[in-house]
C-alpha positions, 0 to 999 in steps of 0.5 A: 500498499506505502508504493501507491503512496510513494509513487503518488508523490509521496518521499517514503518517510512521508509514507511512513509519518502518514501512517503513524499519525493515521494510525495514532490519532484514530485510535486515541479517537476510538480509545477515547469514546469506548475504552478511554481507559485504555489511555490512562498512563500510570506515571511510573510507566511513562518511560516505557511508553515514551521508550515504547513509541522512540524505539519500537515503532518510530526507531523502526521505520526510520532507521530502516528507511535510512538503511537503504539509502546506503544499503540494497533493501535486500541487505537492510531487510536482512538486517531488521530481521537479524531481530529474531536473533537478537531477542532469542539471544537476549533473553538467554544471555540477558533474562538467563532463560533456557530456551528450547533449541527449536527457539535458536534453530527457528531463528537462525532457519528465518533469519537465513530464509529470509537472506534468499528470499531477498537475494542479500548478496547481490549488489551488496557493498561493505558500508560501515553507517549503512551496516551500522543502521540496519543492525540499530534498526534490527535491534529496535525491532527486537526490542519491540517483540521484548517489550510487548512481552515485558508489560503487566497488568497495569497497561493496556496493550490498546493503550499502549498501541495508541500512544506508540503510534502517536508518540512516533508520529510526534518523534518523526515530525522534525524527518517526515516535515509533514506541511511539505506533504503533497496532500493533494496526491490523496485525491488522484489514482497510481499504479505502482507498476505496469502490471499493478492494480490501480487504486486510489490513493487514498484508498491504498492509504485507508487500508494501510491504515486500518489494516496495515497498522492499527490490525496488524499492531492489534494482533502482532502485540497479543500474540506476542503475549502468547507465544513468547518475544523469542517465537513470536519474532520468529512467526514474524519474519513470514510478513515478508513472505505474506508481503511478497504474496501481496505484490504478486497479487497487486502490483504484478512483481513475481516471485523467482525461485530463491523467493519460493525456496527462501520463502519456505525456508523462512515458513519451516524456520517459524514453524521450529520456531512455534514448536518451543511454546507449550503448555502453561503452568509447570515447574518454575525450573522447567526448561522452555520448550520441552516437556512439561514448559513453560511459556516465556 
């Protein structure tokens, strides 16, 4: 959907900003009417909400777009989706929690498959700053999963998402400069490629806000809290496969043999990581993912 906005004349960072701002304001307005208590932020949680907006939302989006100005898109995408490996490492080293072997193997397999999907070896050039930006984007993405897995009952997930989106839009104002956005582009139609489907830009934008942002984040946060950060981050790599299939259907972008093979490997890694979840309420000392395991 972002490609329709970019084809209509918006810069990538402008498309990101309109996405964050639209989703954040929509959630704030809806929650203020139907569930105002969700918007209450405990004073002790203000730093958490601020870090979530800056790192888990704004950081992931903006650093990725900075990375692709210095690296091939495939390489930058691969670096960002190093998040599953980073999450597994954090859980094991910092939280000192033993995960089932499937969580480690699944994370690595998924990243290898992703590297094949994006054909990371094409056009690879060493750019130290670009590599650093890509890795930091991956670290922010890992932070997103870890933070979603960490907050307690005093934080409403819907409120966290609403304030996170709105805060991210505020943080990105100096970079997106919304006063320069060509707003008349939303009254036009666009076709990102000759083989693609023509859509009104406003319809693409509404889909990006309602489905690809609000619905996706709500489902994602709740999924991580059920699966754990380590497993949720690995399963999330399926986003790349889903994106490729939608691009094929709407934009006419074709899938090559490497995309198909890599996609099957990513799927295998995600399914393997999924086996690291297990039955609840066992002995606290049991290893996660083994018989009678607990979720992390």
